GUGUTOR-204399 format. One record per residue (C-alpha): x, y, z negated; residue number from 1. Coordinates in nm, 4 decimals. Layout:
<sites>
> X  Y  Z  NUM $
...
</sites>
This chain:
<sites>
> -18.6824  0.4218  -2.5906  1 $
> -18.6663  0.7883  -2.4974  2 $
> -18.6517  1.0528  -2.7681  3 $
> -18.8346  1.3130  -2.5585  4 $
> -19.1292  1.2303  -2.3328  5 $
> -19.3587  1.4196  -2.0978  6 $
> -19.6154  1.6209  -2.2935  7 $
> -19.4037  1.6564  -2.6095  8 $
> -19.3709  1.9932  -2.7820  9 $
> -19.0023  2.0911  -2.7825  10 $
> -18.7946  2.3930  -2.8860  11 $
> -18.4850  2.5310  -2.7118  12 $
> -18.1942  2.5094  -2.9576  13 $
> -17.9065  2.6533  -2.7530  14 $
> -17.8320  2.9387  -2.5167  15 $
> -17.8814  3.3109  -2.5470  16 $
> -18.1203  3.4454  -2.8090  17 $
> -18.4484  3.6057  -2.7101  18 $
> -18.3154  3.9445  -2.8198  19 $
> -18.0446  3.9137  -2.5527  20 $
> -18.2824  3.7936  -2.2813  21 $
> -18.2438  3.4196  -2.3336  22 $
> -18.4784  3.1386  -2.4294  23 $
> -18.3357  3.0082  -2.7593  24 $
> -18.6151  2.9550  -3.0131  25 $
> -18.8961  2.9285  -2.7560  26 $
> -19.1330  2.6333  -2.7797  27 $
> -19.3197  2.4669  -2.4956  28 $
> -19.4567  2.1395  -2.3585  29 $
> -19.2409  1.9109  -2.1439  30 $
> -19.3756  1.9167  -1.7870  31 $
> -19.1260  1.6804  -1.6251  32 $
> -18.8235  1.4667  -1.7123  33 $
> -18.5442  1.4074  -1.4601  34 $
> -18.3842  1.0899  -1.5973  35 $
> -18.1003  1.0657  -1.3422  36 $
> -17.9642  1.4080  -1.4398  37 $
> -18.0680  1.4071  -1.8106  38 $
> -18.2788  1.7200  -1.7633  39 $
> -18.6247  1.8373  -1.8700  40 $
> -18.8595  2.1042  -1.7363  41 $
> -19.0287  2.2939  -2.0211  42 $
> -19.3424  2.5040  -1.9783  43 $
> -19.2722  2.8788  -2.0100  44 $
> -18.8936  2.8401  -2.0487  45 $
> -18.5975  2.9055  -1.8135  46 $
> -18.7797  3.0961  -1.5401  47 $
> -18.5939  3.1483  -1.2122  48 $
> -18.6933  3.3440  -0.9023  49 $
> -18.7095  3.1639  -0.5698  50 $
> -18.7303  3.3350  -0.2318  51 $
> -18.9670  3.1438  -0.0031  52 $
> -18.9645  3.1980  0.3714  53 $
> -19.2845  3.3380  0.5234  54 $
> -19.4925  3.0769  0.7012  55 $
> -19.8497  2.9916  0.7853  56 $
> -20.0772  2.7221  0.6499  57 $
> -20.3220  2.5240  0.8623  58 $
> -20.5949  2.7794  0.7894  59 $
> -20.3773  3.0689  0.9014  60 $
> -20.3046  3.2278  0.5637  61 $
> -19.9565  3.3673  0.5055  62 $
> -19.7256  3.2066  0.2518  63 $
> -19.3891  3.3112  0.1184  64 $
> -19.2385  3.5882  -0.0876  65 $
> -19.0715  3.5791  -0.4276  66 $
> -19.1983  3.3095  -0.6637  67 $
> -19.1024  3.2361  -1.0242  68 $
> -19.1096  2.8894  -1.1755  69 $
> -18.9429  2.6852  -1.4496  70 $
> -18.5990  2.5377  -1.3836  71 $
> -18.4658  2.2234  -1.5547  72 $
> -18.2705  2.2376  -1.8825  73 $
> -18.0271  1.9759  -2.0095  74 $
> -18.1985  1.7414  -2.2535  75 $
> -17.9363  1.8114  -2.5219  76 $
> -18.0452  2.1765  -2.5343  77 $
> -18.3971  2.0982  -2.6609  78 $
> -18.5239  1.9344  -2.9808  79 $
> -18.8578  1.7734  -3.0566  80 $
> -19.0845  1.9843  -3.2832  81 $
> -19.2234  1.8248  -3.5998  82 $
> -19.6061  1.8435  -3.5751  83 $
> -19.6436  1.9228  -3.9471  84 $
> -19.3761  2.1871  -4.0092  85 $
> -19.3591  2.3246  -3.6491  86 $
> -18.9763  2.3218  -3.6732  87 $
> -18.7252  2.1357  -3.4544  88 $
> -18.6369  1.7957  -3.5931  89 $
> -18.4524  1.4752  -3.5153  90 $
> -18.6363  1.1672  -3.3919  91 $
> -18.6304  0.8177  -3.5401  92 $
> -18.7810  0.4844  -3.4396  93 $
> -18.9745  0.2456  -3.6588  94 $
> -19.0910  -0.1101  -3.5854  95 $
> -19.4605  -0.1609  -3.6654  96 $
> -19.7378  -0.4029  -3.5783  97 $
> -20.0431  -0.2594  -3.4062  98 $
> -20.4090  -0.3661  -3.4437  99 $
> -20.3665  -0.6505  -3.1934  100 $
> -20.0781  -0.7927  -3.3990  101 $
> -19.8156  -0.6977  -3.1420  102 $
> -19.4812  -0.5572  -3.2609  103 $
> -19.4103  -0.2091  -3.1178  104 $
> -19.1488  0.0625  -3.1655  105 $
> -19.2935  0.3970  -3.2763  106 $
> -19.1272  0.7399  -3.2734  107 $
> -19.1431  0.9558  -3.5857  108 $
> -19.0038  1.2954  -3.6869  109 $
> -18.7255  1.2729  -3.9450  110 $
> -18.7385  1.5153  -4.2360  111 $
> -18.4349  1.7399  -4.2769  112 $
> -18.2840  1.8249  -4.6149  113 $
> -18.4361  2.1743  -4.6100  114 $
> -18.7905  2.0446  -4.5586  115 $
> -18.7947  1.8095  -4.8585  116 $
</sites>
């Protein structure tokens, strides 16, 4: 079972600080997970510029120019955010039975020593 899924709120825990132009400490939603490369795309984090060649669409409008979009980060550089404390936390799994009586594994945010 994956620790981080699409739509989760995560925080960048490594890299350059925001004071030095980096993304460490920023929080955002996971837009995409690239399982083969162990990478995630986080909303509003790790922007890169891409030069797109000028072309035409079917309607005749011009496309191209310089675009900015989010680039993938390695999954080890982000941590899931605890919904209660809004701080990065580790993830655990618990076996529970749902309303239909089926046994399922559920993710939960572990409490760190500082939060107790």
